[in-house]
C-alpha positions as CSV (number, residue, x, y, z in Angstrom):
1,M,73.1,140.8,102.7
2,Q,71.5,142.7,105.9
3,G,73.4,144.0,108.8
4,S,76.6,146.1,109.6
5,F,80.0,144.9,108.3
6,V,81.2,144.3,111.8
7,N,78.2,142.0,112.8
8,Q,78.6,139.6,109.7
9,F,82.7,139.8,110.7
10,F,81.6,138.6,114.2
11,L,79.2,136.0,113.0
12,V,82.1,134.4,110.5
13,G,84.3,134.8,113.0
14,L,82.1,133.1,115.5
15,G,81.5,130.6,113.2
16,G,85.0,129.8,111.9
17,F,85.9,129.4,115.5
18,I,83.3,126.4,115.9
19,G,84.2,125.1,112.4
20,S,87.7,124.7,113.0
21,A,87.6,123.5,116.2
22,L,85.0,120.9,115.3
23,R,87.5,120.2,112.3
24,F,91.0,119.9,114.9
25,S,88.5,117.2,116.7
26,V,87.5,115.0,114.1
27,S,90.7,115.2,112.4
28,V,92.5,114.0,115.2
29,G,89.7,112.0,116.5
30,L,89.8,109.8,113.7
31,Q,93.6,109.7,112.7
32,R,93.9,108.5,116.7
33,W,91.2,105.8,116.0
34,A,92.9,104.3,112.1
35,P,95.8,105.4,112.4
36,Q,96.9,102.8,110.2
37,F,95.4,103.6,107.5
38,F,96.7,104.2,104.0
39,L,95.0,107.7,103.8
40,P,95.2,110.3,106.1
41,M,91.5,109.5,107.3
42,G,91.2,112.8,109.1
43,S,91.2,115.3,106.4
44,M,89.3,113.1,104.2
45,A,86.6,112.7,106.6
46,V,86.7,116.5,107.4
47,N,86.7,117.3,103.7
48,I,83.5,114.6,103.0
49,L,81.6,115.7,106.0
50,G,82.3,119.6,105.3
51,C,81.0,118.8,101.2
52,F,77.8,116.9,102.5
53,A,77.0,119.9,105.1
54,I,77.0,122.7,102.4
55,G,75.6,120.6,99.4
56,Y,72.5,119.9,101.9
57,L,72.3,123.4,103.3
58,G,73.1,124.8,99.6
59,G,70.1,122.7,98.4
60,L,67.6,123.9,101.2
61,L,68.5,127.5,100.6
62,E,67.9,126.6,96.9
63,I,64.3,124.8,97.7
64,K,63.3,126.5,100.6
65,Q,65.2,129.7,100.6
66,D,64.5,130.7,104.4
67,L,67.6,131.2,105.4
68,N,67.9,134.8,107.2
69,S,71.5,136.1,105.8
70,G,73.1,136.1,109.3
71,L,72.5,132.5,109.8
72,F,73.7,132.0,106.3
73,L,76.9,133.8,106.8
74,F,77.2,131.8,110.2
75,L,76.8,128.4,108.9
76,M,78.4,128.7,105.1
77,A,80.9,130.7,105.7
78,G,81.8,130.6,108.9
79,I,81.0,126.7,110.1
80,L,81.6,125.3,107.0
81,G,84.3,127.3,106.3
82,G,86.6,126.8,109.6
83,F,85.4,123.2,109.3
84,T,86.7,123.0,105.6
85,T,87.2,125.5,102.6
86,F,86.9,122.5,100.2
87,S,83.4,122.4,100.9
88,A,83.3,125.9,99.2
89,Y,85.1,124.6,96.2
90,A,82.8,121.9,96.1
91,L,79.5,123.8,96.0
92,E,81.5,126.2,93.2
93,V,82.1,123.2,91.3
94,L,78.2,121.8,92.0
95,T,76.9,125.1,91.1
96,L,78.8,125.5,87.6
97,T,77.6,122.0,87.1
98,H,73.8,122.5,87.9
99,N,74.3,125.8,85.6
100,G,75.5,123.4,82.5
101,L,78.9,125.1,82.9
102,I,81.0,122.1,82.7
103,I,84.4,123.1,81.1
104,K,84.4,126.2,83.5
105,A,83.7,123.5,86.3
106,V,86.4,121.2,84.9
107,V,88.9,124.3,84.3
108,L,88.4,125.3,87.8
109,T,88.6,121.5,89.7
110,L,91.9,120.9,87.2
111,S,93.7,124.9,88.2
112,Q,92.3,124.0,92.3
113,V,94.5,121.1,92.0
114,I,97.5,121.8,90.0
115,F,98.1,125.2,91.5
116,G,97.1,124.5,94.9
117,I,99.8,121.7,95.1
118,S,102.1,123.6,92.8
119,A,101.9,126.7,95.8
120,A,102.2,124.2,98.4
121,W,105.3,123.0,96.8
122,L,106.7,126.1,95.9
123,G,106.2,127.1,99.6
124,F,108.1,124.3,100.6
125,Q,110.9,124.4,98.5
126,L,111.6,128.5,99.8
127,A,110.9,126.9,103.6
128,Q,114.0,125.1,103.0
């Protein structure tokens, strides 16, 4: 990646600010629009939109490979990282699968779900 760490840091930070604000807006907006839906629509929509966006941009990068490193950091790590980290996880699973590493993709998926929910439960319990 080109550029100084400080420049990269600010590109990711600025993108993260934008992504986080978008996540808040979409999530709260959808929750207000569909408050009685049986699932948390805001979080689900953010995760699905983020996965689509990172898949699309990842596909563009693989085909065209014309995004410079600053734009890559701003969009992928910054905006989409701030919007949802689930999208980064989804791209990792997709990349593993695309490279024929199915077992690693399954292990990553199970590990994220089991350890993530377990860590949330443990944190919750410790806070009580």
